[in-house]
C-alpha positions as CSV (number, residue, x, y, z in Angstrom):
1,X,4.3,12.3,0.7
2,X,6.6,10.4,3.1
3,X,5.3,6.8,3.5
4,X,5.7,7.0,7.3
5,X,3.3,10.1,7.4
6,X,0.7,8.2,5.3
7,X,0.8,5.2,7.6
8,X,0.7,7.4,10.6
9,X,-2.4,9.2,9.3
10,X,-4.1,5.8,8.7
11,X,-3.3,4.6,12.2
12,X,-4.7,7.8,13.6
13,X,-7.9,7.2,11.8
14,X,-8.5,4.0,13.8
15,X,-9.5,6.1,16.8
16,X,-11.7,8.6,14.8
17,X,-15.4,8.4,15.2
18,X,-17.2,6.8,12.3
19,X,-20.5,7.9,10.7
20,X,-23.2,6.1,12.7
21,X,-25.6,3.9,10.6
22,X,-27.5,1.5,12.9
23,X,-28.1,-1.6,10.9
24,X,-29.0,-4.2,13.5
25,X,-28.0,-5.0,17.1
26,X,-25.0,-7.4,17.1
27,X,-24.5,-7.3,20.8
28,X,-26.2,-10.7,21.4
29,X,-24.4,-12.4,18.6
30,X,-21.6,-14.9,19.2
31,X,-20.0,-17.9,17.5
32,X,-22.2,-20.9,18.4
33,X,-20.8,-24.0,20.1
34,X,-22.0,-26.0,17.1
35,X,-19.6,-24.3,14.8
36,X,-16.7,-24.9,17.2
37,X,-17.7,-28.6,17.3
38,X,-18.0,-28.7,13.5
39,X,-14.5,-27.2,13.0
40,X,-13.0,-29.6,15.6
41,X,-14.7,-32.5,13.8
42,X,-13.2,-31.4,10.5
43,X,-9.8,-31.2,12.0
44,X,-10.0,-34.7,13.2
45,X,-11.5,-36.2,10.1
46,X,-10.3,-34.2,7.1
47,X,-7.0,-34.8,5.2
48,X,-4.1,-32.4,5.6
49,X,-4.7,-31.2,2.0
50,X,-8.4,-30.6,2.5
51,X,-8.2,-28.9,5.8
52,X,-8.1,-25.3,4.5
53,X,-11.1,-25.6,2.2
54,X,-13.4,-27.5,4.6
55,X,-12.7,-25.4,7.6
56,X,-12.9,-22.1,5.7
57,X,-16.2,-23.1,4.1
58,X,-17.8,-24.0,7.4
59,X,-16.6,-20.8,9.1
60,X,-17.7,-18.5,6.2
61,X,-21.2,-19.9,5.9
62,X,-21.8,-19.4,9.6
63,X,-20.3,-16.0,9.6
64,X,-22.4,-14.8,6.7
65,X,-25.6,-15.9,8.4
66,X,-24.7,-14.0,11.6
67,X,-23.1,-10.9,10.1
68,X,-25.8,-10.2,7.5
69,X,-29.0,-11.7,8.9
70,X,-31.2,-9.4,6.8
71,X,-29.3,-10.0,3.6
72,X,-28.5,-6.3,3.0
73,X,-25.4,-7.2,1.0
74,X,-22.2,-8.5,2.6
75,X,-19.2,-10.5,1.4
76,X,-16.5,-12.3,3.3
77,X,-13.2,-13.3,1.7
78,X,-10.0,-14.9,2.8
79,X,-6.6,-13.8,1.7
80,X,-3.4,-15.7,2.4
81,X,0.2,-14.6,2.6
82,X,2.2,-15.7,-0.5
83,X,4.9,-18.1,0.5
84,X,8.3,-16.4,-0.3
85,X,9.7,-17.8,-3.6
86,X,12.8,-15.7,-3.5
87,X,14.5,-14.4,-0.4
88,X,12.8,-14.4,3.0
89,X,10.1,-11.7,2.6
90,X,6.4,-12.0,2.0
91,X,5.7,-9.5,-0.8
92,X,1.9,-9.9,-1.3
93,X,-1.2,-11.8,-0.4
94,X,-3.4,-13.9,-2.7
95,X,-7.1,-14.3,-2.6
96,X,-8.4,-17.8,-1.8
97,X,-12.2,-17.9,-1.5
98,X,-15.2,-15.6,-1.0
99,X,-18.8,-16.0,0.0
100,X,-21.5,-13.3,0.0
101,X,-25.1,-12.3,-0.3
102,X,-26.4,-10.3,-3.3
103,X,-25.0,-8.3,-5.1
104,X,-22.2,-10.8,-4.5
105,X,-22.5,-14.4,-5.3
106,X,-22.1,-17.7,-3.5
107,X,-18.9,-19.5,-2.6
108,X,-16.2,-18.9,-5.2
109,X,-12.5,-19.5,-5.5
110,X,-10.6,-16.3,-5.8
111,X,-7.3,-15.8,-7.7
112,X,-6.0,-12.3,-7.2
113,X,-3.1,-10.6,-5.6
114,X,-3.2,-7.8,-3.0
115,X,-0.3,-5.7,-1.8
116,X,0.6,-2.7,0.2
117,X,-2.0,-0.5,-1.5
118,X,-4.9,-2.5,-0.2
119,X,-6.9,-2.5,3.0
120,X,-6.0,-6.2,3.5
121,X,-2.3,-5.5,3.0
122,X,-2.3,-2.6,5.5
123,X,-4.2,-4.5,8.2
124,X,-2.0,-7.6,7.7
125,X,1.2,-5.6,7.9
126,X,0.3,-3.9,11.2
127,X,-1.3,-7.0,12.7
128,X,-4.4,-5.2,13.7
129,X,-8.1,-5.0,12.6
130,X,-8.7,-2.0,10.5
131,X,-12.1,-0.5,9.4
132,X,-13.3,1.8,6.7
133,X,-16.6,3.2,7.9
134,X,-17.6,4.9,4.7
135,X,-15.7,4.4,1.5
136,X,-17.1,7.7,0.0
137,X,-15.4,9.6,2.9
138,X,-12.0,7.8,2.8
139,X,-10.0,7.6,-0.4
140,X,-7.0,5.6,0.9
141,X,-6.8,1.8,0.9
142,X,-9.7,1.5,-1.5
143,X,-7.7,-0.4,-4.1
144,X,-8.8,-3.9,-4.7
145,X,-12.0,-3.7,-2.7
146,X,-15.0,-5.4,-4.4
147,X,-17.4,-3.4,-6.5
148,X,-20.5,-2.2,-4.5
149,X,-18.6,-2.1,-1.2
150,X,-19.4,1.0,0.9
151,X,-17.7,-0.1,4.1
152,X,-15.1,-2.7,5.0
153,X,-13.2,-4.3,7.8
154,X,-10.0,-6.4,7.6
155,X,-9.0,-8.7,10.4
156,X,-5.6,-10.4,10.3
157,X,-5.5,-14.2,10.9
158,X,-2.8,-14.4,13.6
159,X,-1.3,-17.0,15.9
160,X,1.2,-16.0,18.6
161,X,2.4,-12.9,16.9
162,X,2.6,-14.5,13.4
163,X,0.2,-13.9,10.5
164,X,-1.1,-16.3,7.8
165,X,-3.5,-14.0,6.0
166,X,-6.6,-11.8,6.5
167,X,-10.4,-12.0,6.7
168,X,-11.9,-9.2,4.7
169,X,-15.6,-8.3,5.2
170,X,-17.3,-5.7,3.1
171,X,-20.9,-4.4,3.1
172,X,-23.1,-2.4,0.6
173,X,-24.1,-0.3,3.6
174,X,-22.0,2.7,4.8
175,X,-21.3,2.6,8.5
176,X,-22.2,-1.1,8.7
177,X,-19.2,-1.9,10.9
178,X,-19.8,0.8,13.5
179,X,-20.8,-1.4,16.4
180,X,-17.9,-2.7,18.5
181,X,-19.8,-5.9,19.1
182,X,-19.9,-6.6,15.4
183,X,-16.1,-5.9,15.0
184,X,-15.5,-8.3,18.0
185,X,-17.5,-11.0,16.3
186,X,-15.6,-10.6,13.0
187,X,-12.3,-10.8,15.0
188,X,-13.6,-14.0,16.6
189,X,-14.2,-15.6,13.2
190,X,-10.7,-14.5,12.1
191,X,-9.3,-16.2,15.2
192,X,-11.2,-19.4,14.4
193,X,-9.8,-19.4,10.9
194,X,-6.4,-19.9,12.4
195,X,-7.3,-23.6,12.5
196,X,-7.6,-23.7,8.7
197,X,-3.9,-23.0,8.2
198,X,-0.8,-25.1,8.7
199,X,2.0,-24.0,11.0
200,X,4.3,-23.2,8.1
201,X,1.7,-20.7,6.7
202,X,2.3,-18.2,9.5
203,X,5.0,-15.5,9.2
204,X,6.5,-13.0,11.7
205,X,5.3,-9.5,10.9
206,X,8.9,-8.5,10.4
207,X,9.0,-10.7,7.3
208,X,6.2,-8.8,5.6
209,X,7.6,-6.4,3.0
210,X,4.4,-6.0,0.9
211,X,4.7,-4.3,-2.4
212,X,2.1,-2.5,-4.5
213,X,0.3,-4.8,-6.9
214,X,-1.4,-3.8,-10.2
215,X,-5.2,-3.4,-10.5
216,X,-7.4,-6.5,-11.0
217,X,-7.9,-5.5,-14.6
218,X,-4.2,-5.7,-15.3
219,X,-3.9,-8.9,-13.3
220,X,-6.6,-10.7,-15.2
221,X,-4.6,-11.7,-18.3
222,X,-1.9,-13.1,-16.0
223,X,-4.3,-14.9,-13.8
224,X,-6.1,-16.5,-16.7
225,X,-2.8,-18.3,-17.7
226,X,-2.4,-20.0,-14.3
227,X,-4.1,-23.3,-15.3
228,X,-2.0,-23.5,-18.5
229,X,1.1,-22.9,-16.4
230,X,0.2,-25.6,-14.0
231,X,-0.4,-28.2,-16.8
232,X,2.9,-27.2,-18.3
233,X,4.8,-27.7,-15.1
234,X,3.1,-31.1,-14.5
235,X,3.9,-32.2,-18.1
236,X,7.5,-31.2,-17.7
237,X,7.8,-33.0,-14.4
238,X,6.4,-36.2,-16.0
239,X,8.8,-35.9,-18.9
240,X,11.7,-35.4,-16.5
241,X,10.5,-38.3,-14.4
242,X,10.3,-35.9,-11.4
243,X,6.9,-36.4,-9.8
244,X,5.1,-33.2,-8.9
245,X,1.8,-32.8,-7.1
246,X,-0.9,-30.5,-8.4
247,X,-0.7,-28.3,-5.3
248,X,3.1,-27.8,-5.7
249,X,2.7,-27.0,-9.4
250,X,0.0,-24.5,-8.5
251,X,2.3,-22.8,-6.0
252,X,5.0,-22.6,-8.6
253,X,2.6,-21.1,-11.2
254,X,1.3,-18.5,-8.7
255,X,4.9,-17.6,-7.8
256,X,5.7,-17.0,-11.5
257,X,2.6,-14.7,-11.8
258,X,3.5,-12.9,-8.6
259,X,7.0,-12.2,-9.9
260,X,5.7,-10.9,-13.2
261,X,3.1,-8.6,-11.6
262,X,5.7,-7.2,-9.2
263,X,7.9,-6.3,-12.1
264,X,5.0,-4.4,-13.6
265,X,4.6,-2.4,-10.4
266,X,8.3,-1.7,-10.0
267,X,9.1,1.8,-11.5
268,X,12.0,1.7,-13.9
269,X,15.4,2.8,-12.5
270,X,17.0,6.1,-13.5
271,X,19.5,4.1,-15.6
272,X,16.9,2.5,-17.7
């Protein structure tokens, strides 16, 4: 099927009515002033290198408490656009961290790649919040959603028309994200997460050329080698007397894995 038709169909679904499952009334919920004060305090007192982790952690813990007050089963995760290693295009996003209530666990670092086939990739590419009301009733964009997820919403993290990543929220309950007030609250948390990123982390939407990525199962063997790659890069830098920070070495290792995974997803040419 023509890609434009698929995306057109997906956009049309944004106005379709969803199956109504009343979970709890979110109309009275809003981000508290204490969280804004906490984030501003972190911005003023946290080092440049630690800003992302400290800010995201504070936002995710507050969001989880307000979005799933009855602990029905909800997970929030943050994905970031991969910095272009070759050329000028962003070709995928990478998972950073996640926090949830059972059946998901506490705060964990995520290392995974998501592309055009994912809900996160789609919402990020169009720069708009997108919701799947019931995963059993929608078979597109389910790739790379966590196990046990029955509904999901993805909210791009944007600043003046540029995007740095995406906040993904999934629930074990179908129809959990039906209420507009709940979607607005999630959007507000995505907006607050803008403060966790640096200016150079944001990209114009025109620079996003997301590609399909392999399944998590296929990715796993590549992701498990990242630490070894980082140590190898640091050792080589020391041998060459070219100092390299851990963060830079990690970015290089992630770029290597990204390139290898993209090659797996690229169909062979007719000449091969």
